[in-house]
TINU-313126 format. One record per residue: x, y, z of N, C-alpha, C in turn; residue number from 1. Coordinates in Angstrom, 1 decimal, padded with zeros to 4 digits, always signed. Layout:
N
nu|nv|nw|cau|cav|caw|cu|cv|cw|nr
X|Y|Z|X|Y|Z|X|Y|Z|NUM .
...
END
This chain:
131
nu|nv|nw|cau|cav|caw|cu|cv|cw|nr
+092.1|+022.1|+073.9|+092.2|+020.7|+074.3|+093.1|+020.6|+075.5|1 .
+094.2|+021.4|+075.5|+095.1|+021.4|+076.7|+094.3|+021.8|+078.0|2 .
+093.6|+022.9|+077.9|+092.8|+023.4|+079.0|+091.8|+022.4|+079.5|3 .
+091.1|+021.8|+078.5|+090.1|+020.8|+078.8|+090.6|+019.6|+079.6|4 .
+091.7|+019.0|+079.1|+092.3|+017.8|+079.6|+093.3|+018.0|+080.7|5 .
+094.0|+019.1|+080.7|+095.0|+019.3|+081.7|+096.3|+018.8|+081.2|6 .
+097.4|+019.5|+081.6|+098.7|+019.1|+081.2|+099.1|+017.7|+081.5|7 .
+098.9|+017.3|+082.7|+099.3|+015.9|+083.2|+098.6|+014.9|+082.3|8 .
+097.3|+015.1|+082.0|+096.6|+014.1|+081.2|+097.1|+014.1|+079.7|9 .
+097.5|+015.2|+079.2|+098.0|+015.3|+077.9|+099.4|+014.6|+077.8|10 .
+100.2|+014.9|+078.8|+101.6|+014.2|+078.8|+101.4|+012.7|+079.0|11 .
+100.4|+012.3|+079.8|+100.2|+010.8|+080.0|+099.7|+010.2|+078.7|12 .
+098.9|+010.9|+077.9|+098.4|+010.4|+076.6|+099.6|+010.2|+075.6|13 .
+100.4|+011.3|+075.6|+101.6|+011.2|+074.7|+102.5|+010.0|+075.1|14 .
+102.7|+009.8|+076.4|+103.5|+008.6|+076.8|+102.9|+007.3|+076.4|15 .
+101.6|+007.2|+076.5|+100.9|+006.0|+076.2|+100.9|+005.7|+074.7|16 .
+100.7|+006.8|+073.9|+100.8|+006.6|+072.4|+102.2|+006.3|+072.0|17 .
+103.2|+006.9|+072.6|+104.5|+006.6|+072.2|+104.9|+005.2|+072.5|18 .
+104.5|+004.7|+073.7|+104.7|+003.3|+074.0|+104.0|+002.3|+073.1|19 .
+102.8|+002.6|+072.8|+102.0|+001.8|+071.8|+102.8|+001.7|+070.5|20 .
+103.3|+002.9|+070.0|+104.0|+002.9|+068.7|+105.2|+002.1|+068.8|21 .
+106.0|+002.3|+069.9|+107.3|+001.5|+070.0|+107.0|+000.0|+070.0|22 .
+105.9|-000.4|+070.7|+105.6|-001.8|+070.7|+105.2|-002.3|+069.3|23 .
+104.6|-001.5|+068.5|+104.2|-001.9|+067.2|+105.5|-002.1|+066.4|24 .
+106.4|-001.1|+066.5|+107.7|-001.1|+065.7|+108.5|-002.4|+066.1|25 .
+108.6|-002.6|+067.3|+109.3|-003.9|+067.8|+108.7|-005.1|+067.3|26 .
+107.3|-005.2|+067.3|+106.6|-006.4|+066.8|+106.8|-006.6|+065.3|27 .
+107.0|-005.5|+064.6|+107.3|-005.6|+063.1|+108.7|-006.1|+062.9|28 .
+109.5|-006.1|+064.0|+110.9|-006.5|+063.8|+111.8|-005.4|+063.3|29 .
+111.4|-004.2|+063.4|+112.1|-003.0|+062.9|+112.8|-002.4|+064.1|30 .
+113.8|-001.6|+063.8|+114.7|-000.9|+064.8|+114.2|+000.5|+065.1|31 .
+114.1|+000.8|+066.4|+113.8|+002.2|+066.8|+115.1|+002.9|+066.8|32 .
+115.1|+004.1|+066.2|+116.3|+004.9|+066.2|+116.5|+005.7|+067.5|33 .
+117.1|+004.9|+068.5|+117.4|+005.5|+069.8|+118.3|+004.5|+070.5|34 .
+119.5|+004.9|+070.8|+120.4|+003.9|+071.4|+120.0|+003.6|+072.9|35 .
+119.4|+004.6|+073.5|+119.1|+004.4|+075.0|+117.6|+004.5|+075.2|36 .
+117.0|+003.4|+075.5|+115.5|+003.4|+075.7|+115.1|+004.5|+076.8|37 .
+115.9|+004.9|+077.7|+115.6|+005.9|+078.7|+115.4|+007.3|+078.0|38 .
+115.9|+007.4|+076.8|+115.8|+008.6|+076.0|+114.8|+008.6|+074.9|39 .
+113.9|+007.6|+074.9|+112.9|+007.6|+073.9|+112.0|+008.9|+073.9|40 .
+111.6|+009.3|+072.8|+110.8|+010.5|+072.7|+109.3|+010.1|+072.8|41 .
+108.5|+010.9|+073.5|+107.1|+010.8|+073.5|+106.4|+011.6|+072.4|42 .
+107.2|+012.3|+071.6|+106.7|+013.1|+070.5|+106.7|+012.4|+069.2|43 .
+107.7|+011.6|+068.9|+107.8|+010.8|+067.7|+108.6|+009.6|+067.9|44 .
+108.4|+008.7|+067.0|+109.3|+007.5|+067.0|+109.9|+007.4|+065.6|45 .
+111.3|+007.4|+065.6|+112.0|+007.2|+064.3|+112.3|+005.8|+064.1|46 .
+112.0|+005.3|+062.9|+112.1|+003.9|+062.6|+113.2|+003.7|+061.5|47 .
+114.1|+002.8|+061.7|+115.2|+002.5|+060.8|+114.7|+001.5|+059.8|48 .
+114.9|+001.8|+058.5|+114.5|+000.9|+057.4|+115.5|-000.3|+057.4|49 .
+115.1|-001.5|+057.0|+116.0|-002.6|+056.8|+117.0|-002.3|+055.7|50 .
+118.2|-002.9|+055.8|+119.2|-002.7|+054.7|+118.6|-003.0|+053.4|51 .
+118.9|-002.1|+052.4|+118.5|-002.3|+051.0|+117.1|-001.8|+050.7|52 .
+116.5|-001.1|+051.7|+115.2|-000.5|+051.5|+115.2|+001.0|+051.8|53 .
+114.7|+001.8|+050.9|+114.7|+003.2|+051.1|+113.5|+003.8|+051.8|54 .
+113.7|+004.6|+052.8|+112.6|+005.1|+053.6|+111.8|+006.1|+052.7|55 .
+112.4|+006.8|+051.8|+111.6|+007.8|+051.0|+110.7|+007.1|+050.0|56 .
+111.2|+006.0|+049.5|+110.4|+005.2|+048.6|+109.2|+004.6|+049.3|57 .
+109.4|+004.1|+050.5|+108.4|+003.6|+051.4|+107.4|+004.7|+051.7|58 .
+107.8|+005.8|+052.1|+107.0|+006.9|+052.5|+106.1|+007.3|+051.3|59 .
+106.7|+007.4|+050.1|+106.0|+007.7|+048.9|+104.9|+006.7|+048.6|60 .
+105.2|+005.4|+048.8|+104.2|+004.4|+048.6|+103.0|+004.6|+049.6|61 .
+103.3|+004.9|+050.8|+102.2|+005.1|+051.8|+101.4|+006.3|+051.5|62 .
+102.0|+007.4|+051.0|+101.3|+008.6|+050.6|+100.4|+008.3|+049.4|63 .
+101.0|+007.7|+048.4|+100.2|+007.4|+047.2|+099.0|+006.4|+047.5|64 .
+099.3|+005.4|+048.2|+098.3|+004.3|+048.4|+097.3|+004.7|+049.5|65 .
+097.7|+005.3|+050.6|+096.8|+005.5|+051.7|+096.6|+007.0|+052.1|66 .
+097.2|+007.9|+051.3|+097.1|+009.3|+051.6|+097.5|+009.7|+053.0|67 .
+098.6|+009.1|+053.4|+099.1|+009.3|+054.8|+100.5|+009.7|+054.7|68 .
+100.9|+010.8|+055.4|+102.2|+011.3|+055.3|+103.0|+010.9|+056.6|69 .
+104.2|+010.4|+056.4|+105.1|+010.1|+057.5|+106.3|+011.0|+057.4|70 .
+106.9|+011.2|+058.6|+108.1|+012.1|+058.6|+109.3|+011.5|+058.0|71 .
+110.2|+012.4|+057.5|+111.4|+012.0|+056.8|+112.5|+011.8|+057.8|72 .
+113.5|+011.0|+057.3|+114.7|+011.0|+058.1|+115.5|+012.2|+057.7|73 .
+116.1|+012.8|+058.7|+116.8|+014.1|+058.5|+118.3|+013.9|+058.4|74 .
+118.9|+014.8|+057.6|+120.4|+014.9|+057.4|+120.9|+013.5|+057.0|75 .
+121.8|+012.9|+057.8|+122.4|+011.6|+057.4|+121.5|+010.5|+057.4|76 .
+120.3|+010.7|+058.0|+119.3|+009.6|+058.0|+118.3|+009.7|+056.8|77 .
+118.5|+010.6|+055.9|+117.6|+010.7|+054.8|+117.6|+009.4|+054.0|78 .
+116.5|+008.9|+053.8|+116.3|+007.6|+053.1|+116.6|+006.4|+053.9|79 .
+117.0|+006.6|+055.1|+117.3|+005.5|+056.0|+116.4|+005.3|+057.2|80 .
+115.5|+006.3|+057.4|+114.6|+006.2|+058.5|+113.4|+007.0|+058.2|81 .
+112.3|+006.7|+058.8|+111.0|+007.5|+058.7|+110.5|+007.8|+060.1|82 .
+109.7|+008.7|+060.3|+109.2|+009.1|+061.6|+107.7|+009.0|+061.7|83 .
+107.2|+008.5|+062.8|+105.8|+008.4|+063.2|+105.6|+009.4|+064.3|84 .
+104.7|+010.4|+064.1|+104.4|+011.4|+065.1|+103.2|+010.8|+066.0|85 .
+103.3|+011.1|+067.3|+102.2|+010.7|+068.1|+101.8|+011.7|+069.2|86 .
+101.7|+013.0|+068.8|+101.3|+014.0|+069.7|+100.2|+014.9|+069.0|87 .
+099.6|+015.8|+069.8|+098.6|+016.7|+069.2|+097.2|+016.1|+069.3|88 .
+096.4|+016.5|+068.4|+095.0|+016.1|+068.4|+094.9|+014.7|+067.9|89 .
+095.3|+013.7|+068.8|+095.4|+012.3|+068.4|+094.7|+011.5|+069.5|90 .
+094.0|+010.5|+069.2|+093.4|+009.6|+070.2|+093.8|+008.2|+069.8|91 .
+093.4|+007.3|+070.6|+093.7|+005.9|+070.4|+093.4|+005.4|+069.0|92 .
+092.2|+005.8|+068.6|+091.7|+005.3|+067.3|+092.5|+005.9|+066.1|93 .
+092.9|+007.1|+066.2|+093.7|+007.7|+065.1|+095.1|+007.2|+065.1|94 .
+095.6|+006.9|+066.3|+096.9|+006.3|+066.3|+096.9|+004.9|+065.7|95 .
+095.9|+004.1|+066.1|+095.8|+002.7|+065.5|+095.7|+002.8|+064.0|96 .
+094.9|+003.8|+063.5|+094.8|+003.9|+062.1|+096.1|+004.3|+061.4|97 .
+096.9|+005.1|+062.1|+098.2|+005.5|+061.6|+099.1|+004.2|+061.5|98 .
+099.1|+003.5|+062.6|+100.0|+002.3|+062.7|+099.5|+001.2|+061.6|99 .
+098.2|+001.1|+061.4|+097.7|+000.2|+060.4|+098.2|+000.7|+059.0|100 .
+098.2|+002.0|+058.8|+098.7|+002.5|+057.5|+100.1|+002.2|+057.3|101 .
+100.9|+002.3|+058.4|+102.3|+002.0|+058.3|+102.5|+000.5|+058.0|102 .
+101.8|-000.4|+058.7|+101.9|-001.8|+058.5|+101.4|-002.2|+057.1|103 .
+100.4|-001.7|+056.6|+099.9|-002.0|+055.3|+101.0|-001.4|+054.3|104 .
+101.5|-000.3|+054.5|+102.5|+000.3|+053.7|+103.8|-000.5|+053.6|105 .
+104.2|-001.1|+054.7|+105.4|-002.0|+054.7|+105.1|-003.2|+053.8|106 .
+103.9|-003.7|+053.8|+103.6|-004.8|+052.9|+103.6|-004.4|+051.5|107 .
+102.9|-003.3|+051.2|+102.7|-002.8|+049.8|+104.1|-002.4|+049.2|108 .
+105.0|-001.9|+050.0|+106.3|-001.5|+049.5|+107.3|-002.6|+049.6|109 .
+106.9|-003.8|+050.0|+107.8|-004.9|+050.0|+108.9|-004.8|+051.0|110 .
+108.7|-004.1|+052.1|+109.6|-004.0|+053.2|+109.5|-005.2|+054.1|111 .
+110.6|-006.0|+054.3|+110.5|-007.1|+055.2|+110.1|-006.7|+056.6|112 .
+109.1|-007.4|+057.2|+108.7|-007.1|+058.5|+107.8|-008.3|+059.0|113 .
+107.6|-008.4|+060.3|+106.7|-009.4|+060.8|+105.3|-008.7|+060.9|114 .
+104.2|-009.4|+060.6|+102.9|-008.8|+060.8|+102.6|-008.7|+062.3|115 .
+101.6|-007.9|+062.6|+101.1|-007.9|+064.0|+101.4|-006.7|+064.8|116 .
+102.2|-005.8|+064.3|+102.5|-004.6|+065.1|+101.3|-003.8|+065.5|117 .
+100.4|-003.6|+064.6|+099.2|-002.9|+064.9|+098.4|-003.6|+066.0|118 .
+098.3|-004.9|+065.9|+097.6|-005.7|+066.9|+098.3|-005.5|+068.3|119 .
+099.6|-005.5|+068.3|+100.4|-005.3|+069.5|+100.0|-004.0|+070.2|120 .
+099.9|-002.9|+069.4|+099.5|-001.6|+069.9|+098.1|-001.6|+070.4|121 .
+097.2|-002.3|+069.7|+095.8|-002.4|+070.1|+095.7|-003.1|+071.5|122 .
+096.5|-004.2|+071.6|+096.5|-004.9|+072.9|+097.0|-004.0|+074.0|123 .
+098.0|-003.3|+073.8|+098.6|-002.4|+074.8|+097.5|-001.3|+075.1|124 .
+097.0|-000.6|+074.1|+096.1|+000.4|+074.4|+094.8|+000.0|+075.1|125 .
+094.3|-001.2|+074.7|+093.1|-001.7|+075.3|+093.3|-002.0|+076.8|126 .
+094.5|-002.4|+077.2|+094.7|-002.8|+078.6|+095.4|-001.7|+079.4|127 .
+095.7|-000.6|+078.9|+096.5|+000.5|+079.6|+095.9|+001.8|+079.4|128 .
+094.8|+002.1|+080.0|+094.1|+003.4|+079.8|+094.7|+004.5|+080.6|129 .
+095.5|+004.1|+081.6|+096.1|+005.2|+082.5|+097.5|+005.5|+082.2|130 .
+098.3|+004.7|+081.5|+099.7|+004.9|+081.3|+099.9|+006.1|+080.4|131 .
END
């Protein structure tokens, strides 16, 4: 895949998918675990759970209901954050499916959020094929 697409195109896709994911998280009203936006990762987005909600319980609900695995919060973030990966053999459609699974999971698990994050990512991806 890397040879077919070229390194620049792969890095650009990672940046696009990362931005789409961050837009979804913000639209849900959730916090991205990164103090400085200049340091955002194009590999994954770590999402902080609202107070009183356990990330591992949420992740278990998503796995059980939608057969989708999300990354754990590591060390002192265990149970407080989950991670959405957006690199590798991933295209716009699979990313949107992942974000839809997260959004549905937030609802199923009773995690307070605003609806529409997946739509926000769709809007971004539909209008930004080169970012």
